[in-house]
N, C-alpha and C positions, 0 to 999 in steps of 0.2 A: 466505534470500531466493532466489526463483526467477529464472531468467535470463529474457530478453525472449521466448523461444519458448513458455514456459508449459508445457513438456513434462512437468513433474512430475505433472500431473493430467489433462492433455489437455482441460481446460475453457477454453482461451483464456487469454490474458494480460490482467492488469489493471494499470493504472497508479494508484498511490496517492500523493497529495501531502499531505504533512505540514507543519505550521508549529510552530517552536519558540516557545512562549510567552514565553521570557526574551529571545531575540535577535531574534525576528520573522522569522528566515530560514526559507524554505520548502525542502523537499528532496523529491525524487520517488524512490519505489521501485516495483519491479515484482514482481508475484506471479502465480501462477496462482489461479483463484478459490478453491480450497480453502484455500491459505495466506493469501489476502488476508483471509478471515473471521477467522483466528487473529490476524493482524497487527492488524486494526481493534480486536479485543477487547483486545489488549495496549496499544494507544495510548489506548483509553478509560480504562484503569486508570492511565495515566500523566499526572500533572497538569501535566507540561511540555510535552506534545504535543497538538496538536489535528489532526483530519483535516479538510483543506480540500476534497479531491475525490477520488472513486474512480471511475475510468472504465474500461470494458472496451476493450481495444484490438483492432481488427479488422485482420488481416494477410491 
């Protein structure tokens, strides 16, 4: 996971909100744009998680 600065790819930082289908709990993760794409792909393959929202953060 990237830190909030998004320095890993210099593409800005994105906030990803995921929901656990079993518990109903939502969690927030932060990635640079490059790693966000990989994480969304992983979540799509995971039957336990759903993507609720992905937003680019502007600092």
